[in-house]
N, C-alpha and C positions, 0 to 999 in steps of 0.2 A: 191433069195435074196429079202426080203420084205421091200425095201426102196423106198421112193418116190423120183423120179429123175426129176420130172417136173409137171407142171399143166397148164391147159387151163384157160384163162380168160372167164368170171369173176370167181374168186375164192370166194366161199361162206363160210363165217366164222361168228361167233357171231357178229363181228364188222360190216360186210357188211349187215347182216340181220338187225341189229339195224339202220344202216345208211339208208337202203332202207325203212324201216317202218317209221322212223322219217321223212324222206323226203316226204313220201306220206301223213303222218298225219299232216304235217305243210303246205301243199299246201293251197293257198288262196281258201276259200270257202269249205274247207274240212268238210265233214259230213260223218260219218261212215254209211255204208249200213246196218250195224247191230251193236248192242251195246255189243255183245258177241264175244269173241275171243278164239280160241283154239290154244295154243302155244305148239309146240312140239320141243324137243331138246335132245341132248345127252351130253350137257355140262352145268355146273352151270350158266354160263353167257348167255346162249341162252334165258333165261327168261327175259333178259333186253330189248329185242327188242320191247316190247309193252309198256314200261314205257314212260310216257309223252304223250301218244296219248289221245287227248281230245275226249269225247263222248263215250269212251269204259267203260261200266259199270261192265262187268263181264269177268274175264279171267280164263280159265281152263288150267292149265299147266301140260302136261304129259311128263315125262322124261324117257329116255331109258339109262340104264346102260348096256353096251355091253360086259358083262363078266358074266360067270356063278357064280363065287365067287369073287365079287368085294371087293376091299380094303375097310375096315370099314370107313375110313375117307372120301373116295369118296362117299360111299353110304350115309353116314350121311349128307354130303353137298348136295347131290341130293335130299334127303328127305326133307331138309330144303327149297330148292329152288322150288320144284315142288309139286303140289297137289297129283299127282299119279306118282309112279315110277315103270317101268317095267324092270325086270332084266333077262338077258340071252344073250348068244352069237347071237342067231337068234330069237329074240322075234317077233312073228307074229303081224300084225297090227290089228288082230281080236278084242282084248280087247278095242281098241280105237273106232272101228266101233260099237261094242256092246254098249259101253258107250254112244256114240252119238245117237244110236237108242233108248236107254232107255230115254235119256234126251228129245228126240223128241216125247216120248210117244208111241214108237213102240216096246217095249220089256220089259223083266224082268231085274232087276238089275244084271249086268253082272260080277261084280268083287267080289272076296273074299278078306277080310283083311288078311294080313300076309305076 
């Protein structure tokens, strides 16, 4: 039976991600260690966590759709919310690592459109 029957605290959701990031970004004397953020998520609202952080100049958002054949509405919403969307039941993290290597100047452009 594939039902959730309990959870351990703290439960991480898009709301707690946003609360944690916002709490951190609004601390007195807050200055980002870097002006670039990589946001990863598997839900449309996961991208909300970096909204309102001062000093962040660039955000790259990578979304994961955890289905081989996603619902067209879900896919469309994810494509609207994220800069890059990876699709599949067990998507490896390699494309994200390759992209970061490329952005750091350590490799060729890793992704294909489509």
